[in-house]
C-alpha positions as YAML, in Angstrom:
chain: A
units: angstrom
residues:
- id: 1
  name: UNK
  ca: [88.78, 211.10, 87.58]
- id: 2
  name: UNK
  ca: [85.94, 209.84, 85.41]
- id: 3
  name: UNK
  ca: [88.46, 208.75, 82.78]
- id: 4
  name: UNK
  ca: [90.47, 206.83, 85.39]
- id: 5
  name: UNK
  ca: [87.30, 205.20, 86.74]
- id: 6
  name: UNK
  ca: [86.33, 204.10, 83.27]
- id: 7
  name: UNK
  ca: [89.79, 202.59, 82.73]
- id: 8
  name: UNK
  ca: [89.65, 200.77, 86.07]
- id: 9
  name: UNK
  ca: [86.14, 199.47, 85.32]
- id: 10
  name: UNK
  ca: [87.20, 198.30, 81.89]
- id: 11
  name: UNK
  ca: [90.23, 196.55, 83.36]
- id: 12
  name: UNK
  ca: [88.10, 194.84, 86.01]
- id: 13
  name: UNK
  ca: [85.65, 193.70, 83.34]
- id: 14
  name: UNK
  ca: [88.52, 192.31, 81.27]
- id: 15
  name: UNK
  ca: [89.79, 190.32, 84.24]
- id: 16
  name: UNK
  ca: [86.32, 188.97, 85.08]
- id: 17
  name: UNK
  ca: [85.81, 187.90, 81.49]
- id: 18
  name: UNK
  ca: [89.17, 186.18, 81.29]
- id: 19
  name: UNK
  ca: [88.78, 184.08, 84.43]
- id: 20
  name: UNK
  ca: [86.03, 181.75, 83.13]
- id: 21
  name: UNK
  ca: [88.08, 181.11, 79.99]
- id: 22
  name: UNK
  ca: [91.03, 179.86, 82.07]
- id: 23
  name: UNK
  ca: [88.72, 177.57, 84.05]
- id: 24
  name: UNK
  ca: [87.18, 176.19, 80.88]
- id: 25
  name: UNK
  ca: [90.63, 175.44, 79.47]
- id: 26
  name: UNK
  ca: [91.42, 173.11, 82.37]
- id: 27
  name: UNK
  ca: [91.05, 169.45, 81.42]
- id: 28
  name: UNK
  ca: [90.16, 167.20, 84.36]
- id: 29
  name: UNK
  ca: [91.62, 163.67, 84.25]
- id: 30
  name: UNK
  ca: [89.60, 161.49, 86.62]
- id: 31
  name: UNK
  ca: [91.77, 158.75, 88.10]
- id: 32
  name: UNK
  ca: [91.58, 155.73, 90.41]
- id: 33
  name: UNK
  ca: [94.39, 155.14, 92.88]
- id: 34
  name: UNK
  ca: [95.86, 151.83, 94.02]
- id: 35
  name: UNK
  ca: [96.23, 151.09, 97.73]
- id: 36
  name: UNK
  ca: [99.80, 151.44, 98.92]
- id: 37
  name: UNK
  ca: [101.19, 152.72, 95.63]
- id: 38
  name: UNK
  ca: [101.44, 156.04, 93.82]
- id: 39
  name: UNK
  ca: [101.28, 156.45, 90.05]
- id: 40
  name: UNK
  ca: [103.68, 158.70, 88.15]
- id: 41
  name: UNK
  ca: [100.90, 161.17, 87.31]
- id: 42
  name: UNK
  ca: [100.00, 161.40, 91.01]
- id: 43
  name: UNK
  ca: [103.67, 162.04, 91.78]
- id: 44
  name: UNK
  ca: [103.85, 164.60, 88.97]
- id: 45
  name: UNK
  ca: [100.89, 166.44, 90.50]
- id: 46
  name: UNK
  ca: [102.49, 166.38, 93.96]
- id: 47
  name: UNK
  ca: [105.73, 167.79, 92.47]
- id: 48
  name: UNK
  ca: [103.82, 170.59, 90.77]
- id: 49
  name: UNK
  ca: [104.61, 169.48, 87.22]
- id: 50
  name: UNK
  ca: [101.05, 170.12, 86.02]
- id: 51
  name: UNK
  ca: [100.82, 173.60, 87.57]
- id: 52
  name: UNK
  ca: [101.68, 175.41, 84.34]
- id: 53
  name: UNK
  ca: [99.64, 173.12, 82.11]
- id: 54
  name: UNK
  ca: [95.90, 172.74, 81.58]
- id: 55
  name: UNK
  ca: [95.97, 169.27, 83.19]
- id: 56
  name: UNK
  ca: [94.18, 168.63, 86.46]
- id: 57
  name: UNK
  ca: [94.25, 165.18, 88.09]
- id: 58
  name: UNK
  ca: [91.21, 164.28, 90.19]
- id: 59
  name: UNK
  ca: [91.20, 161.15, 92.32]
- id: 60
  name: UNK
  ca: [87.71, 159.56, 92.36]
- id: 61
  name: UNK
  ca: [88.41, 156.38, 94.33]
- id: 62
  name: UNK
  ca: [90.41, 153.19, 94.27]
- id: 63
  name: UNK
  ca: [90.79, 150.28, 91.85]
- id: 64
  name: UNK
  ca: [91.22, 146.73, 93.10]
- id: 65
  name: UNK
  ca: [93.47, 145.95, 90.15]
- id: 66
  name: UNK
  ca: [94.30, 146.75, 86.56]
- id: 67
  name: UNK
  ca: [91.28, 145.06, 84.95]
- id: 68
  name: UNK
  ca: [88.93, 146.99, 87.23]
- id: 69
  name: UNK
  ca: [90.70, 150.19, 86.25]
- id: 70
  name: UNK
  ca: [90.28, 149.37, 82.56]
- id: 71
  name: UNK
  ca: [86.59, 148.56, 83.02]
- id: 72
  name: UNK
  ca: [86.10, 151.97, 84.61]
- id: 73
  name: UNK
  ca: [88.00, 153.63, 81.77]
- id: 74
  name: UNK
  ca: [85.98, 151.80, 79.09]
- id: 75
  name: UNK
  ca: [82.70, 152.81, 80.76]
- id: 76
  name: UNK
  ca: [83.69, 156.46, 80.94]
- id: 77
  name: UNK
  ca: [83.72, 156.54, 84.74]
- id: 78
  name: UNK
  ca: [87.34, 157.69, 84.68]
- id: 79
  name: UNK
  ca: [89.73, 159.18, 82.12]
- id: 80
  name: UNK
  ca: [92.91, 157.37, 83.18]
- id: 81
  name: UNK
  ca: [93.38, 153.62, 83.31]
- id: 82
  name: UNK
  ca: [96.35, 151.55, 84.28]
- id: 83
  name: UNK
  ca: [97.02, 147.84, 84.03]
- id: 84
  name: UNK
  ca: [99.56, 145.14, 83.28]
- id: 85
  name: UNK
  ca: [100.47, 144.94, 79.62]
- id: 86
  name: UNK
  ca: [98.57, 141.67, 78.97]
- id: 87
  name: UNK
  ca: [95.40, 143.19, 80.41]
- id: 88
  name: UNK
  ca: [95.79, 146.28, 78.24]
- id: 89
  name: UNK
  ca: [96.29, 144.19, 75.10]
- id: 90
  name: UNK
  ca: [93.33, 141.93, 75.93]
- id: 91
  name: UNK
  ca: [91.17, 145.03, 76.39]
- id: 92
  name: UNK
  ca: [92.23, 146.40, 73.00]
- id: 93
  name: UNK
  ca: [91.67, 143.00, 71.38]
- id: 94
  name: UNK
  ca: [88.14, 143.07, 72.85]
- id: 95
  name: UNK
  ca: [87.37, 146.28, 70.98]
- id: 96
  name: UNK
  ca: [88.41, 149.04, 73.37]
- id: 97
  name: UNK
  ca: [90.13, 152.04, 71.73]
- id: 98
  name: UNK
  ca: [92.87, 152.67, 74.27]
- id: 99
  name: UNK
  ca: [96.18, 154.46, 73.77]
- id: 100
  name: UNK
  ca: [99.29, 153.85, 75.86]
- id: 101
  name: UNK
  ca: [100.53, 157.04, 77.53]
- id: 102
  name: UNK
  ca: [103.48, 155.92, 79.62]
- id: 103
  name: UNK
  ca: [104.87, 152.77, 81.29]
- id: 104
  name: UNK
  ca: [103.51, 152.91, 84.83]
- id: 105
  name: UNK
  ca: [106.15, 150.50, 86.10]
- id: 106
  name: UNK
  ca: [108.96, 148.35, 84.85]
- id: 107
  name: UNK
  ca: [110.61, 145.28, 86.28]
- id: 108
  name: UNK
  ca: [114.30, 144.86, 87.00]
- id: 109
  name: UNK
  ca: [116.39, 143.50, 89.87]
- id: 110
  name: UNK
  ca: [115.56, 146.53, 92.03]
- id: 111
  name: UNK
  ca: [111.86, 146.74, 91.21]
- id: 112
  name: UNK
  ca: [110.12, 143.45, 90.59]
- id: 113
  name: UNK
  ca: [107.23, 141.23, 91.60]
- id: 114
  name: UNK
  ca: [108.24, 138.68, 94.22]
- id: 115
  name: UNK
  ca: [106.59, 135.33, 94.92]
- id: 116
  name: UNK
  ca: [107.07, 134.98, 98.65]
- id: 117
  name: UNK
  ca: [106.65, 132.10, 101.12]
- id: 118
  name: UNK
  ca: [107.17, 131.49, 104.82]
- id: 119
  name: UNK
  ca: [110.78, 130.75, 105.73]
- id: 120
  name: UNK
  ca: [110.01, 127.09, 106.54]
- id: 121
  name: UNK
  ca: [108.00, 126.37, 103.39]
- id: 122
  name: UNK
  ca: [109.08, 123.38, 101.27]
- id: 123
  name: UNK
  ca: [108.54, 125.51, 98.11]
- id: 124
  name: UNK
  ca: [111.99, 126.19, 96.70]
- id: 125
  name: UNK
  ca: [111.57, 126.55, 92.95]
- id: 126
  name: UNK
  ca: [109.06, 127.29, 90.21]
- id: 127
  name: UNK
  ca: [108.36, 123.56, 89.81]
- id: 128
  name: UNK
  ca: [107.24, 123.45, 93.45]
- id: 129
  name: UNK
  ca: [104.40, 125.91, 92.90]
- id: 130
  name: UNK
  ca: [102.30, 123.31, 91.01]
- id: 131
  name: UNK
  ca: [99.18, 122.53, 93.02]
- id: 132
  name: UNK
  ca: [99.87, 125.37, 95.44]
- id: 133
  name: UNK
  ca: [97.66, 128.37, 96.25]
- id: 134
  name: UNK
  ca: [99.02, 131.76, 95.24]
- id: 135
  name: UNK
  ca: [97.54, 135.09, 96.40]
- id: 136
  name: UNK
  ca: [97.49, 137.73, 93.64]
- id: 137
  name: UNK
  ca: [95.84, 141.14, 93.57]
- id: 138
  name: UNK
  ca: [93.63, 140.31, 90.57]
- id: 139
  name: UNK
  ca: [93.16, 137.79, 87.82]
- id: 140
  name: UNK
  ca: [93.90, 138.36, 84.13]
- id: 141
  name: UNK
  ca: [96.76, 140.75, 84.76]
- id: 142
  name: UNK
  ca: [100.53, 140.74, 85.29]
- id: 143
  name: UNK
  ca: [100.87, 138.28, 88.17]
- id: 144
  name: UNK
  ca: [98.40, 135.87, 86.56]
- id: 145
  name: UNK
  ca: [100.36, 135.82, 83.30]
- id: 146
  name: UNK
  ca: [103.71, 135.68, 85.08]
- id: 147
  name: UNK
  ca: [102.61, 132.49, 86.83]
- id: 148
  name: UNK
  ca: [101.45, 131.01, 83.52]
- id: 149
  name: UNK
  ca: [104.75, 131.85, 81.86]
- id: 150
  name: UNK
  ca: [106.71, 130.55, 84.87]
- id: 151
  name: UNK
  ca: [104.92, 127.19, 84.77]
- id: 152
  name: UNK
  ca: [105.37, 126.98, 81.01]
- id: 153
  name: UNK
  ca: [109.11, 127.64, 81.41]
- id: 154
  name: UNK
  ca: [109.50, 124.41, 83.42]
- id: 155
  name: UNK
  ca: [107.22, 122.31, 81.23]
- id: 156
  name: UNK
  ca: [104.10, 122.45, 83.43]
- id: 157
  name: UNK
  ca: [100.54, 123.32, 82.38]
- id: 158
  name: UNK
  ca: [99.83, 127.07, 82.73]
- id: 159
  name: UNK
  ca: [96.92, 126.36, 85.09]
- id: 160
  name: UNK
  ca: [98.89, 124.03, 87.39]
- id: 161
  name: UNK
  ca: [98.73, 126.50, 90.30]
- id: 162
  name: UNK
  ca: [95.65, 127.86, 92.08]
- id: 163
  name: UNK
  ca: [95.31, 131.63, 92.09]
- id: 164
  name: UNK
  ca: [93.13, 133.49, 94.59]
- id: 165
  name: UNK
  ca: [92.46, 137.22, 94.73]
- id: 166
  name: UNK
  ca: [93.71, 139.03, 97.84]
- id: 167
  name: UNK
  ca: [93.96, 142.86, 98.22]
- id: 168
  name: UNK
  ca: [97.51, 144.16, 98.64]
- id: 169
  name: UNK
  ca: [97.13, 145.24, 102.28]
- id: 170
  name: UNK
  ca: [96.13, 141.68, 103.27]
- id: 171
  name: UNK
  ca: [98.86, 139.74, 101.40]
- id: 172
  name: UNK
  ca: [101.18, 139.39, 104.39]
- id: 173
  name: UNK
  ca: [98.30, 138.42, 106.69]
- id: 174
  name: UNK
  ca: [96.96, 135.59, 104.53]
- id: 175
  name: UNK
  ca: [100.48, 134.22, 104.00]
- id: 176
  name: UNK
  ca: [101.45, 134.23, 107.67]
- id: 177
  name: UNK
  ca: [98.11, 132.74, 108.70]
- id: 178
  name: UNK
  ca: [98.56, 129.83, 106.26]
- id: 179
  name: UNK
  ca: [95.56, 130.67, 104.14]
- id: 180
  name: UNK
  ca: [97.76, 130.62, 101.03]
- id: 181
  name: UNK
  ca: [101.07, 128.96, 100.19]
- id: 182
  name: UNK
  ca: [102.52, 131.89, 98.32]
- id: 183
  name: UNK
  ca: [101.91, 135.64, 98.35]
- id: 184
  name: UNK
  ca: [102.70, 137.43, 95.11]
- id: 185
  name: UNK
  ca: [103.72, 141.01, 95.77]
- id: 186
  name: UNK
  ca: [103.46, 142.88, 92.47]
- id: 187
  name: UNK
  ca: [106.17, 145.25, 91.23]
- id: 188
  name: UNK
  ca: [103.80, 148.12, 92.12]
- id: 189
  name: UNK
  ca: [103.49, 146.78, 95.69]
- id: 190
  name: UNK
  ca: [107.10, 147.09, 96.82]
- id: 191
  name: UNK
  ca: [105.85, 149.13, 99.79]
- id: 192
  name: UNK
  ca: [103.79, 146.17, 101.04]
- id: 193
  name: UNK
  ca: [106.57, 143.68, 100.25]
- id: 194
  name: UNK
  ca: [109.18, 145.75, 102.08]
- id: 195
  name: UNK
  ca: [106.97, 146.11, 105.14]
- id: 196
  name: UNK
  ca: [106.26, 142.36, 105.19]
- id: 197
  name: UNK
  ca: [109.95, 141.47, 104.79]
- id: 198
  name: UNK
  ca: [110.90, 143.81, 107.65]
- id: 199
  name: UNK
  ca: [108.83, 141.64, 110.00]
- id: 200
  name: UNK
  ca: [111.04, 138.62, 109.27]
- id: 201
  name: UNK
  ca: [110.32, 134.96, 108.58]
- id: 202
  name: UNK
  ca: [109.74, 135.27, 104.81]
- id: 203
  name: UNK
  ca: [111.75, 134.48, 101.68]
- id: 204
  name: UNK
  ca: [111.16, 134.87, 97.98]
- id: 205
  name: UNK
  ca: [111.08, 131.84, 95.69]
- id: 206
  name: UNK
  ca: [111.38, 133.77, 92.41]
- id: 207
  name: UNK
  ca: [110.70, 137.14, 90.85]
- id: 208
  name: UNK
  ca: [109.04, 138.02, 87.58]
- id: 209
  name: UNK
  ca: [112.40, 139.13, 86.18]
- id: 210
  name: UNK
  ca: [113.50, 135.47, 86.40]
- id: 211
  name: UNK
  ca: [110.70, 134.64, 83.98]
- id: 212
  name: UNK
  ca: [110.29, 137.76, 81.84]
- id: 213
  name: UNK
  ca: [113.59, 139.61, 82.06]
- id: 214
  name: UNK
  ca: [113.71, 143.42, 82.23]
- id: 215
  name: UNK
  ca: [110.49, 144.70, 80.71]
- id: 216
  name: UNK
  ca: [107.74, 147.25, 81.29]
- id: 217
  name: UNK
  ca: [105.25, 145.65, 83.63]
- id: 218
  name: UNK
  ca: [102.24, 147.73, 82.69]
- id: 219
  name: UNK
  ca: [101.04, 150.96, 81.17]
- id: 220
  name: UNK
  ca: [98.86, 153.93, 81.95]
- id: 221
  name: UNK
  ca: [96.33, 154.35, 79.16]
- id: 222
  name: UNK
  ca: [93.79, 156.87, 77.93]
- id: 223
  name: UNK
  ca: [90.72, 156.45, 75.73]
- id: 224
  name: UNK
  ca: [91.37, 157.40, 72.13]
- id: 225
  name: UNK
  ca: [88.29, 159.63, 71.97]
- id: 226
  name: UNK
  ca: [89.47, 161.53, 75.08]
- id: 227
  name: UNK
  ca: [92.87, 162.09, 73.43]
- id: 228
  name: UNK
  ca: [91.20, 163.31, 70.24]
- id: 229
  name: UNK
  ca: [89.17, 165.86, 72.23]
- id: 230
  name: UNK
  ca: [92.12, 167.01, 74.34]
- id: 231
  name: UNK
  ca: [95.31, 166.37, 72.34]
- id: 232
  name: UNK
  ca: [97.48, 169.00, 74.04]
- id: 233
  name: UNK
  ca: [96.36, 168.03, 77.54]
- id: 234
  name: UNK
  ca: [97.01, 164.35, 76.73]
- id: 235
  name: UNK
  ca: [100.48, 165.27, 75.51]
- id: 236
  name: UNK
  ca: [101.25, 167.25, 78.68]
- id: 237
  name: UNK
  ca: [99.85, 164.48, 80.86]
- id: 238
  name: UNK
  ca: [102.25, 162.03, 79.23]
- id: 239
  name: UNK
  ca: [105.32, 164.28, 79.18]
- id: 240
  name: UNK
  ca: [104.97, 165.44, 82.80]
- id: 241
  name: UNK
  ca: [104.30, 161.89, 84.05]
- id: 242
  name: UNK
  ca: [107.40, 160.69, 82.18]
- id: 243
  name: UNK
  ca: [109.33, 163.56, 83.80]
- id: 244
  name: UNK
  ca: [108.14, 162.33, 87.22]
- id: 245
  name: UNK
  ca: [109.40, 158.82, 86.42]
- id: 246
  name: UNK
  ca: [112.84, 160.26, 85.71]
- id: 247
  name: UNK
  ca: [112.68, 162.33, 88.89]
- id: 248
  name: UNK
  ca: [111.90, 159.22, 90.93]
- id: 249
  name: UNK
  ca: [114.85, 157.34, 89.49]
- id: 250
  name: UNK
  ca: [117.25, 160.23, 90.10]
- id: 251
  name: UNK
  ca: [115.90, 161.35, 93.49]
- id: 252
  name: UNK
  ca: [114.82, 158.27, 95.50]
- id: 253
  name: UNK
  ca: [114.70, 159.90, 98.93]
- id: 254
  name: UNK
  ca: [112.75, 162.94, 97.76]
- id: 255
  name: UNK
  ca: [110.38, 160.59, 95.97]
- id: 256
  name: UNK
  ca: [109.79, 158.56, 99.14]
- id: 257
  name: UNK
  ca: [108.97, 161.78, 100.98]
- id: 258
  name: UNK
  ca: [106.52, 162.81, 98.23]
- id: 259
  name: UNK
  ca: [104.88, 159.38, 98.28]
- id: 260
  name: UNK
  ca: [104.52, 159.58, 102.06]
- id: 261
  name: UNK
  ca: [102.74, 162.91, 101.70]
- id: 262
  name: UNK
  ca: [100.37, 161.50, 99.06]
- id: 263
  name: UNK
  ca: [99.57, 158.41, 101.14]
- id: 264
  name: UNK
  ca: [98.90, 160.57, 104.18]
- id: 265
  name: UNK
  ca: [96.51, 162.77, 102.21]
- id: 266
  name: UNK
  ca: [94.65, 159.62, 101.12]
- id: 267
  name: UNK
  ca: [94.34, 158.44, 104.74]
- id: 268
  name: UNK
  ca: [96.76, 155.56, 104.17]
- id: 269
  name: UNK
  ca: [99.87, 154.62, 106.16]
- id: 270
  name: UNK
  ca: [102.67, 156.99, 105.07]
- id: 271
  name: UNK
  ca: [105.33, 154.90, 106.84]
- id: 272
  name: UNK
  ca: [105.34, 152.28, 104.08]
- id: 273
  name: UNK
  ca: [106.73, 154.87, 101.63]
- id: 274
  name: UNK
  ca: [110.22, 154.07, 103.01]
- id: 275
  name: UNK
  ca: [110.02, 150.69, 101.26]
- id: 276
  name: UNK
  ca: [109.34, 152.14, 97.82]
- id: 277
  name: UNK
  ca: [111.90, 150.51, 95.49]
- id: 278
  name: UNK
  ca: [111.34, 152.71, 92.47]
- id: 279
  name: UNK
  ca: [109.25, 152.48, 89.30]
- id: 280
  name: UNK
  ca: [111.80, 150.41, 87.40]
- id: 281
  name: UNK
  ca: [111.18, 152.33, 84.19]
- id: 282
  name: UNK
  ca: [113.92, 153.06, 81.66]
- id: 283
  name: UNK
  ca: [115.30, 156.59, 81.37]
- id: 284
  name: UNK
  ca: [112.96, 158.88, 79.45]
- id: 285
  name: UNK
  ca: [109.80, 157.37, 80.90]
- id: 286
  name: UNK
  ca: [108.10, 156.81, 77.52]
- id: 287
  name: UNK
  ca: [106.65, 153.61, 75.99]
- id: 288
  name: UNK
  ca: [108.79, 151.14, 74.06]
- id: 289
  name: UNK
  ca: [106.90, 149.11, 71.48]
- id: 290
  name: UNK
  ca: [109.03, 146.05, 72.22]
- id: 291
  name: UNK
  ca: [107.46, 145.83, 75.70]
- id: 292
  name: UNK
  ca: [104.07, 145.65, 74.04]
- id: 293
  name: UNK
  ca: [105.19, 143.28, 71.32]
- id: 294
  name: UNK
  ca: [106.45, 140.73, 73.83]
- id: 295
  name: UNK
  ca: [102.96, 140.27, 75.28]
- id: 296
  name: UNK
  ca: [101.24, 140.50, 71.92]
- id: 297
  name: UNK
  ca: [103.32, 137.50, 70.87]
- id: 298
  name: UNK
  ca: [102.50, 135.63, 74.10]
- id: 299
  name: UNK
  ca: [98.77, 136.26, 73.80]
- id: 300
  name: UNK
  ca: [98.83, 135.32, 70.11]
- id: 301
  name: UNK
  ca: [100.55, 132.06, 71.01]
- id: 302
  name: UNK
  ca: [97.84, 131.35, 73.57]
- id: 303
  name: UNK
  ca: [95.09, 132.09, 71.04]
- id: 304
  name: UNK
  ca: [93.76, 135.10, 72.93]
- id: 305
  name: UNK
  ca: [94.80, 137.55, 70.20]
- id: 306
  name: UNK
  ca: [94.43, 136.96, 66.47]
- id: 307
  name: UNK
  ca: [97.73, 136.95, 64.59]
- id: 308
  name: UNK
  ca: [98.75, 140.41, 63.32]
- id: 309
  name: UNK
  ca: [95.51, 141.93, 64.59]
- id: 310
  name: UNK
  ca: [97.28, 144.44, 66.86]
- id: 311
  name: UNK
  ca: [100.17, 146.68, 65.90]
- id: 312
  name: UNK
  ca: [102.33, 147.63, 68.88]
- id: 313
  name: UNK
  ca: [103.31, 151.06, 67.56]
- id: 314
  name: UNK
  ca: [99.71, 152.03, 66.87]
- id: 315
  name: UNK
  ca: [98.85, 151.55, 70.56]
- id: 316
  name: UNK
  ca: [101.25, 154.28, 71.65]
- id: 317
  name: UNK
  ca: [99.91, 157.82, 72.08]
- id: 318
  name: UNK
  ca: [101.62, 160.09, 69.53]
- id: 319
  name: UNK
  ca: [103.40, 163.12, 70.93]
- id: 320
  name: UNK
  ca: [103.79, 164.81, 67.51]
...
């Protein structure tokens, strides 16, 4: 009996000693959410893709837009950032050591940013937006640069329109009340756009695909020092998030149900999940350097990035 007791005690001690090691191996990725939308890593967590990894996603609040997310990442307040490609490149050009993990969204005819007006508006084309007020979620990011490129495409100055910042949940309200001429619903805000459209009386003037073609709209990024400290966790974070992007493309109804659950847990309206149009990301869910190079060339042309100062491939987190 004494021998058995000693074996049991030794086994219990072994278990107690092993538990703290498992806990220490967990790598917490602090993240900011975006109202009305769900990132691929949040979806991956909901689907249980991180359960057998050492990755743990912890939501610590909301970001008003990509630049705010990148500021938080640079300051060390969070471990995951996400923004439109131009904002990511500008941040790197400013000295931030960020690495691209996965494309958080892409734009195509199913998933795109739409510049929307009231049905009776005289605005019918890109040329008509000159001098008009456009509501965007933030400045210095995707919608801002899409407007600049749109105006340039018709021979107008890139600052010919007036951009004002309006949070996603208020876009429909400010448009219908006449406070703005155009509401720009970003590709990541298809839930808000779908809900607004369902109420009638709106039409879209153009989408960002009309200006940019099919391209990744933005990227989720990590700090380089964080990746160096946790290389395997960073790799799993990227691979499982990419897997969730593929799941969303192949299983739209199940994805809407998962998004509804996530929104409900956050205290947001789960009903808008039915308008989710997909992430618009190519199969595989991993970064393509051409999506980065497009914006590097644009920003170089505008004088915001020094020629040949940023290599697109070097921005992508290595999975080797």
